[in-house]
C-alpha positions as CSV (number, residue, x, y, z in Angstrom):
1,M,-1.5,33.1,-42.7
2,Q,-4.6,30.8,-41.6
3,D,-2.8,27.9,-43.0
4,K,-0.4,27.8,-41.1
5,E,-2.7,27.2,-37.5
6,I,-4.1,24.5,-39.6
7,I,-2.8,20.9,-37.8
8,N,-2.8,18.1,-39.6
9,Y,-4.8,15.1,-38.2
10,K,-2.3,12.4,-38.4
11,D,-0.2,13.9,-36.3
12,F,-2.8,13.2,-33.1
13,I,-2.8,9.5,-34.6
14,N,1.1,9.3,-34.5
15,K,0.7,11.0,-30.7
16,I,-1.7,7.7,-29.9
17,K,0.6,4.5,-31.3
18,P,3.2,5.2,-29.0
19,E,0.8,4.7,-26.0
20,L,-0.9,1.8,-27.6
21,D,2.2,0.3,-28.3
22,K,3.1,0.6,-24.7
23,V,-0.2,-1.0,-23.4
24,F,0.2,-3.9,-25.7
25,S,3.7,-4.3,-24.4
26,F,3.0,-4.2,-21.2
27,L,-0.7,-6.7,-21.6
28,E,2.7,-9.3,-23.1
29,R,4.2,-9.0,-20.0
30,E,1.8,-9.4,-17.8
31,L,0.4,-12.5,-19.5
32,A,3.5,-14.0,-19.6
33,K,3.7,-13.9,-15.9
34,I,0.8,-16.1,-15.7
35,R,1.5,-19.7,-15.5
36,T,1.0,-22.6,-18.4
37,G,1.4,-25.9,-18.1
38,R,5.0,-25.4,-19.3
39,A,7.8,-23.6,-17.2
40,T,9.2,-20.3,-18.1
41,P,11.9,-18.1,-17.0
42,S,9.0,-15.3,-16.6
43,L,7.6,-17.2,-13.9
44,V,10.5,-16.3,-11.7
45,E,12.3,-13.7,-12.8
46,D,10.7,-10.8,-11.6
47,V,10.1,-12.0,-8.2
48,I,11.9,-10.1,-5.6
49,V,14.4,-11.3,-3.0
50,D,15.4,-9.6,-0.3
51,C,18.8,-10.4,0.2
52,F,21.3,-8.7,2.8
53,G,18.5,-5.9,3.5
54,Q,17.7,-5.2,0.1
55,R,15.5,-6.2,-2.3
56,F,16.4,-7.6,-6.1
57,P,14.4,-8.9,-8.6
58,L,15.5,-12.6,-8.9
59,K,17.1,-12.0,-12.5
60,Q,19.8,-9.9,-10.9
61,L,20.7,-12.8,-8.1
62,A,21.0,-16.1,-10.6
63,A,20.9,-17.8,-13.6
64,I,17.4,-19.0,-14.6
65,S,16.6,-22.1,-16.9
66,I,14.5,-24.6,-17.9
67,P,16.3,-28.5,-17.6
68,E,13.0,-30.1,-18.2
69,P,9.2,-28.6,-19.8
70,K,7.7,-28.5,-15.9
71,Q,11.0,-27.7,-14.1
72,I,12.6,-24.2,-13.1
73,L,16.2,-24.5,-12.2
74,I,17.8,-21.6,-10.7
75,Q,21.4,-20.9,-9.8
76,P,22.4,-18.2,-7.7
77,W,25.7,-16.2,-8.5
78,D,26.4,-16.7,-4.6
79,K,25.5,-19.4,-2.0
80,S,24.6,-17.1,0.2
81,Y,21.1,-15.9,-2.1
82,I,19.7,-19.4,-2.0
83,E,18.0,-19.2,1.6
84,G,16.4,-15.5,0.9
85,I,15.5,-17.1,-2.8
86,V,13.7,-19.9,-0.9
87,K,11.7,-17.6,1.2
88,S,10.6,-15.7,-1.8
89,L,10.0,-18.3,-3.8
90,E,7.1,-20.0,-1.4
91,K,5.4,-17.0,-1.1
92,T,4.7,-16.3,-4.9
93,G,1.7,-18.8,-5.2
94,T,3.2,-20.8,-8.5
95,G,1.7,-23.7,-6.4
96,A,5.6,-25.0,-6.9
97,N,7.9,-25.9,-3.8
98,P,11.0,-24.7,-4.2
99,I,13.9,-27.6,-3.8
100,V,17.4,-26.8,-2.6
101,D,19.7,-29.0,-4.9
102,K,23.2,-28.3,-3.8
103,D,24.1,-24.7,-4.7
104,A,21.0,-24.6,-6.8
105,V,17.1,-24.2,-6.5
106,R,14.7,-26.6,-8.6
107,I,11.0,-25.7,-8.7
108,N,8.8,-28.8,-10.0
109,L,5.9,-27.7,-11.6
110,P,3.0,-29.8,-10.3
111,P,0.1,-30.0,-13.1
112,L,-2.7,-27.5,-13.0
113,S,-5.8,-28.3,-11.6
114,E,-9.3,-27.4,-13.7
115,E,-10.2,-24.9,-11.0
116,Y,-6.9,-23.5,-11.4
117,R,-7.6,-23.5,-15.2
118,K,-10.4,-21.5,-14.7
119,N,-9.1,-18.7,-12.6
120,L,-6.0,-18.1,-14.9
121,I,-8.2,-18.0,-17.8
122,R,-10.4,-15.8,-16.0
123,L,-7.3,-13.3,-15.1
124,I,-6.1,-13.4,-18.5
125,S,-9.6,-11.8,-19.5
126,E,-9.3,-9.5,-16.6
127,K,-6.0,-8.3,-18.3
128,Q,-7.4,-7.8,-21.7
129,E,-9.8,-5.9,-20.9
130,D,-8.0,-3.9,-18.5
131,A,-5.5,-3.2,-21.7
132,R,-8.7,-2.6,-23.9
133,K,-9.5,0.0,-21.3
134,T,-6.6,1.8,-21.4
135,M,-6.9,1.8,-25.1
136,R,-10.2,3.2,-24.9
137,Y,-8.7,5.9,-22.6
138,W,-6.3,6.8,-25.0
139,R,-8.7,7.0,-28.1
140,D,-11.1,9.4,-26.3
141,D,-8.6,11.5,-25.0
142,V,-7.0,12.5,-28.5
143,W,-10.6,12.5,-29.7
144,E,-11.2,15.3,-27.4
145,E,-8.2,16.8,-28.5
146,V,-9.2,16.4,-32.0
147,Q,-12.8,18.3,-31.3
148,N,-10.9,21.4,-29.1
149,K,-8.5,22.2,-32.1
150,F,-11.4,21.8,-34.5
151,R,-13.6,24.1,-32.3
152,E,-10.4,26.4,-32.4
153,G,-10.0,26.2,-36.1
154,K,-7.0,24.2,-36.1
155,V,-8.4,21.5,-37.8
156,R,-10.9,20.9,-41.0
157,E,-14.0,19.4,-40.7
158,D,-13.3,16.7,-42.7
159,D,-9.9,15.7,-41.3
160,K,-11.7,15.5,-37.8
161,F,-13.8,12.8,-39.1
162,R,-10.8,11.4,-40.9
163,A,-9.1,11.4,-37.3
164,K,-11.5,9.4,-36.1
165,E,-12.1,6.8,-38.4
166,E,-8.4,6.1,-38.4
167,L,-8.6,6.7,-34.4
168,Q,-11.3,4.0,-34.5
169,D,-9.2,1.8,-36.8
170,L,-6.3,2.2,-35.0
171,I,-7.7,0.8,-31.6
172,D,-9.7,-2.4,-33.4
173,E,-6.3,-3.3,-35.0
174,Y,-5.0,-3.2,-31.1
175,G,-8.1,-4.8,-30.2
176,E,-7.9,-7.9,-31.9
177,K,-4.0,-7.7,-31.5
178,I,-5.2,-8.3,-27.8
179,E,-7.6,-10.7,-28.2
180,K,-5.0,-12.7,-30.5
181,I,-2.2,-12.8,-27.7
182,G,-5.4,-13.5,-25.0
183,E,-6.8,-17.0,-27.0
184,K,-3.2,-18.1,-27.8
185,K,-2.3,-18.0,-23.8
186,K,-5.6,-19.3,-22.8
187,K,-4.9,-22.4,-25.5
188,E,-1.5,-23.3,-23.8
189,I,-3.6,-23.2,-20.3
190,M,-5.4,-25.5,-21.8
191,E,-2.6,-28.0,-23.1
């Protein structure tokens, strides 16, 4: 009868994995928005554009392409979007001025200054640390749950320690992934 109440510690590990995946995916998306020396659609695709009294992400209003390594080409589905797109792009702080070219908008990215590069690297480090903090929060939350179930007699003592060890291994594994993706982005900025 008592065996039926015992909870397998692997259930706790399986519970935290999707949350850690979400944290890592969020970090990937955030880092993709940070400008390196190369143009990429992710720099502008989520810029919010006021259009006809509504707000839309740029990617819903236009095709975004990269004709050259330091240039972004935005081709709106409708010419009437151009004014709103230009206004929104001027507010983004990418350090580039949008240029209207017939029925399209071009952005030529200027070279990154040394000071701007340092600020970007600091920003990447902050985003990495935020991701680590969130992962530690999830680890601590699950560990507390394991301990509570142990006190209730629903987790065996040896399983409690296995859970702690596997939780830490999982956090270390994701920590390495966070480090690698951040270092790759920092390297791109310094090129």
